[in-house]
C-alpha positions in Angstrom: -17.0 12.1 17.7 -14.6 14.4 16.0 -10.9 13.6 16.6 -7.7 15.5 15.9 -5.8 13.6 13.2 -2.4 14.1 11.5 -1.7 12.6 8.1 1.9 12.1 7.1 2.3 11.9 3.4 0.5 14.0 0.8 0.6 11.7 -2.3 -2.6 10.5 -4.0 -3.7 8.1 -1.2 -2.6 10.2 1.8 -4.2 13.4 0.6 -7.4 11.7 -0.5 -7.7 10.0 3.0 -7.0 13.3 4.7 -9.7 15.0 2.7 -12.2 12.2 3.4 -11.4 12.5 7.2 -12.1 16.2 7.0 -15.4 15.5 5.3 -16.1 12.9 8.1 -16.0 15.8 10.5 -12.4 15.5 11.9 -9.8 18.1 12.5 -7.0 17.1 10.1 -3.5 18.4 9.4 -1.6 17.0 6.4 2.2 16.9 6.4 4.2 17.1 3.2 7.9 17.7 2.4 7.3 20.1 -0.5 6.4 23.8 0.3 5.0 24.4 -3.2 2.7 21.4 -2.8 1.6 22.7 0.6 0.9 26.1 -0.7 -1.3 24.7 -3.5 -3.3 22.6 -1.0 -3.8 25.6 1.4 -4.4 28.3 -1.2 -5.9 26.6 -4.2 -7.1 23.4 -2.6 -5.6 21.2 -5.3 -2.8 18.6 -5.5 -2.3 18.3 -9.3 0.8 16.3 -9.3 -1.0 13.4 -7.6 -4.8 14.0 -7.9 -5.4 16.3 -10.8 -9.2 16.3 -10.6 -9.8 16.5 -6.9 -10.7 19.8 -5.2 -9.9 19.5 -1.5 -11.9 20.8 1.4 -10.9 24.3 2.5 -10.9 22.9 6.1 -7.9 20.7 5.3 -4.7 22.3 6.6 -1.3 21.3 5.0 2.1 22.0 6.5 5.8 21.1 6.0 6.3 21.3 9.8 5.8 17.8 11.1 5.8 19.0 14.7 2.9 21.4 13.9 1.1 18.6 12.1 1.2 16.1 15.0 0.9 18.4 18.0 -2.1 17.5 20.0 -3.1 14.7 17.5 -5.2 11.9 18.9 -4.4 9.8 15.8 -1.6 9.8 13.3 -2.1 8.2 9.9 1.2 7.4 8.0 1.0 7.1 4.2 4.6 7.0 3.2 6.3 4.7 0.6 8.1 1.8 2.2 11.5 3.1 1.3 11.0 6.3 3.3 8.9 4.9 6.2 11.6 4.2 8.7 13.1 7.7 8.3 9.7 9.4 8.8 8.8 7.1 11.7 12.1 7.8 13.4 11.6 11.6 13.1 8.1 11.2 14.4 9.3 9.3 17.4 11.6 12.2 18.4 8.8 14.7 18.0 6.3 12.6 20.0 8.9 12.2 22.8 9.3 16.0 23.0 5.5 16.6 22.9 4.8 13.8 25.5 2.0 12.3 23.3 0.8 8.7 22.8 -1.4 8.8 19.7 -3.0 5.9 17.9 -0.8 5.0 14.9 -2.4 4.0 11.6 -0.5 3.1 8.5 -1.5 2.6 4.9 1.9 1.7 3.5 2.1 -1.4 1.2 5.4 -3.1 0.8 8.4 -4.9 2.4 11.6 -3.3 3.5 14.6 -4.2 1.3 17.2 -6.4 2.9 15.4 -6.8 6.3 12.1 -8.0 4.6 10.2 -6.4 7.4 6.5 -5.4 7.2 5.6 -1.7 7.7 4.1 -2.3 11.2 7.4 -4.0 12.3 9.3 -1.0 11.0 7.0 1.4 12.9 7.3 -0.7 16.1 11.1 -0.5 15.9 11.2 3.2 15.2 8.5 4.6 17.5 9.0 3.7 21.1 6.0 2.1 22.9 5.9 5.0 25.4 5.4 7.4 22.4 2.4 5.7 20.9 -0.7 3.7 21.5 -1.6 0.7 19.3 -0.7 0.3 15.6 -3.5 -0.4 13.0 -3.1 -1.4 9.3 -5.5 0.2 6.9 -5.6 -1.9 3.7 -7.8 -3.2 0.9 -9.0 -2.5 -2.6 -9.1 1.3 -2.6 -7.7 3.4 -5.5 -7.5 7.0 -4.5 -9.1 8.1 -7.7 -12.2 6.1 -6.9 -12.4 7.2 -3.3 -12.1 10.8 -4.4 -15.3 10.5 -6.5 -17.0 8.7 -3.6 -17.2 5.3 -5.3 -18.3 2.5 -3.0 -15.2 1.2 -1.2 -14.6 -1.5 1.5 -11.3 -1.9 3.3 -9.9 -3.6 6.4 -8.5 -2.2 9.6 -6.2 -4.9 11.0 -4.7 -4.8 14.5 -3.9 -7.1 17.4 -5.8 -4.6 19.4 -9.4 -5.0 18.4 -10.6 -1.9 20.2 -8.1 0.1 18.2 -9.2 -1.5 14.9 -12.9 -0.6 15.9 -11.9 3.0 16.6 -10.3 3.2 13.1 -13.5 1.7 11.7 -15.5 4.5 13.2 -13.1 7.2 12.1 -13.1 6.3 8.4 -16.5 4.8 7.7 -19.2 6.8 5.9 -21.9 6.4 3.3 -19.4 5.2 0.6 -16.3 4.0 2.6 -16.9 0.9 4.7 -14.3 -0.5 7.1 -14.2 -4.0 8.4 -11.9 -5.2 11.3 -9.4 -8.0 11.4 -6.8 -9.2 13.9 -4.4 -10.7 11.3 -1.8 -7.9 10.8 0.6 -10.3 9.1 -1.9 -11.5 6.5 -3.1 -7.9 5.8 0.4 -6.6 5.3 1.6 -9.5 3.2 -1.5 -9.3 1.0 -1.0 -5.6 0.6 2.6 -5.9 -0.4 2.7 -8.9 -2.6 -0.4 -8.1 -4.8 1.8 -5.3 -6.4 4.0 -8.0 -7.8 1.1 -9.7 -9.5 -0.2 -6.4 -10.7 3.0 -5.8 -12.6 2.7 -9.2 -14.2 -1.0 -8.6 -15.1 -0.1 -5.3 -16.8 2.7 -7.0 -18.7 0.4 -9.6 -20.0 -2.0 -7.0 -21.4 0.9 -5.0 -22.8 1.9 -8.2 -24.7 -1.6 -8.7 -26.0 -2.8 -11.5 -23.8 -6.5 -11.6 -22.8 -8.9 -12.4 -20.0 -8.0 -16.1 -19.6 -4.3 -15.3 -19.1 -5.1 -12.5 -16.5 -7.5 -14.7 -14.6 -4.9 -17.5 -14.4 -2.2 -15.1 -13.3 -4.4 -13.5 -10.5 -5.5 -16.9 -9.2 -2.1 -18.6 -9.2 -0.6 -15.3 -7.9 -2.9 -15.4 -4.9 -1.9 -19.0 -4.2 1.8 -18.0 -3.8 0.9 -14.9 -1.9 -1.0 -17.0 0.6 1.9 -19.6 0.8 4.4 -17.0 1.8 2.0 -15.2 4.2 1.1 -18.5 5.9 4.8 -19.4 6.3 5.1 -16.3 8.5 2.0 -17.1 10.6 -0.8 -15.4 8.6 -4.4 -16.7 8.7 -5.1 -18.3 5.3 -8.6 -16.9 5.4 -7.3 -13.3 5.3 -6.1 -13.9 1.7 -9.7 -14.4 0.5 -10.7 -11.1 2.2 -10.4 -7.5 1.3 -6.7 -7.1 2.0 -6.0 -10.3 0.0 -8.0 -11.2 -3.1 -9.9 -7.8 -3.0 -6.8 -5.7 -3.2 -5.2 -8.1 -5.7 -8.1 -7.9 -8.1 -8.4 -4.1 -8.1 -4.6 -3.6 -8.4 -4.2 -6.2 -11.2 -7.1 -5.1 -13.3 -7.1 -1.3 -13.1 -5.3 1.4 -15.1 -5.3 3.5 -11.9 -2.7 1.1 -10.5 0.8 2.4 -11.1 2.1 -1.2 -10.7 -0.3 -2.4 -13.5 0.7 0.6 -15.6 4.4 -0.2 -15.1 3.9 -3.8 -16.1 1.9 -2.7 -19.2 4.8 -0.4 -20.3 7.2 -3.3 -19.8 5.0 -5.5 -21.9 5.0 -2.9 -24.6 8.8 -3.1 -24.7 9.9 -0.2 -22.6 13.0 -0.5 -20.4 12.5 -0.6 -16.6 14.6 2.4 -16.0 12.5 4.5 -18.4 9.3 3.2 -16.8 10.4 4.2 -13.3 11.6 7.6 -14.5 8.4 8.4 -16.3 6.0 7.2 -13.6 6.6 10.1 -11.2 5.6 8.1 -8.2 7.0 5.1 -6.4 6.3 1.7 -8.0 6.2 -0.4 -4.8 6.0 -3.7 -6.7 9.4 -3.3 -8.3 11.1 -3.2 -4.9 8.7 -5.8 -3.3 9.5 -8.3 -6.1 13.1 -8.3 -5.0 12.3 -8.6 -1.3 9.7 -11.3 -1.8 12.0 -13.3 -4.1 14.8 -13.3 -1.6 12.4 -14.0 1.3 10.8 -17.0 -0.5 14.2 -18.5 -1.1 15.2 -18.1 2.5 12.0 -19.7 3.6 11.9 -22.3 0.8 8.5 -21.2 -0.3 7.6 -21.9 -4.0 6.7 -18.6 -5.8 7.3 -19.2 -9.5 5.5 -16.1 -10.7 7.5 -13.9 -8.3 10.7 -15.6 -9.4 9.8 -15.0 -13.1 9.1 -11.3 -12.5 12.3 -11.0 -10.5 14.3 -12.4 -13.5 12.5 -9.9 -15.8 13.1 -6.9 -13.5 16.5 -7.6 -12.2 18.2 -10.1 -14.6 17.0 -8.7 -18.0 15.0 -11.8 -19.0 12.4 -11.1 -21.7 8.8 -11.2 -20.5 7.9 -13.6 -23.3 10.7 -16.0 -22.2 9.6 -15.8 -18.6 6.0 -16.7 -19.6 7.1 -19.6 -21.8 9.1 -21.0 -18.9 6.2 -20.6 -16.4 3.9 -22.5 -18.8 6.6 -25.2 -19.4 7.1 -26.2 -15.8 6.3 -29.7 -14.5 2.6 -30.3 -14.2 1.2 -30.4 -10.7 -1.9 -30.3 -8.5 -3.7 -27.1 -8.0 -3.8 -27.7 -4.2 -0.1 -28.6 -3.8 
């Protein structure tokens, strides 16, 4: 059945999901901050700054007015970078209170908040009062917008403590090329989604330095081990990390040039400075911020995360990538299952 859906965030992933939901038969309004971007979406049906080759449905309506976007919405999908999530959620809470609505909230944000180390669903819970929303569902998994836009086969996870809400999201998004599975492990889904960006930066850096498949495989495998360790320390189901929001998302992000985190790492491996990489990317590199949050969090919880620690030293302490790699390989020998 068709539902009325508001999508907040018109970057590559938000706009692609909005377009797909329209094609799935739903009534979708897409909110963006930039009037010029909205005008292009409405008049030319393009979003060239984020998705240069995608022509959007003429049934997709974009607006800079958040109230107009969410008014009457059964479902609100939030696709905002972690850094801006709390502000947008707070504004949304005020609007929903005025409209007297309780929509289902879905988010597709991947990261951890700086200083508080909170996951996106925790931030949303704090900013949007229970009386102004229904359940919260996490949409996560190996899903580059560029591939979804061309209808490449994609599988993701809808994670929520409310299984009925997760199943509703499953029905909203699923189609002939986009398959959604359900999961009740929100903690695991969000830690997997956030921490894989760290490993993706490392994988890009390895390739930028000239390392090959063996090195990348080692990094991804050992990276997954430390992602799982931190997630389990916070109550995640270890099985989640061998699923779509764990190893699935990690593999696609750490091996694809469509990943801005991989591209950032590659440029660092080629010798570029972090400030220049960030300035040239044009989009948020979540892994840079997540590395700091995960490093600090692992130390507070006394969880061993040597790859994360090495990347933290590269990104924030100016250590050379080659030195960081040498030190990782020089550590005391240990068991794989430690």
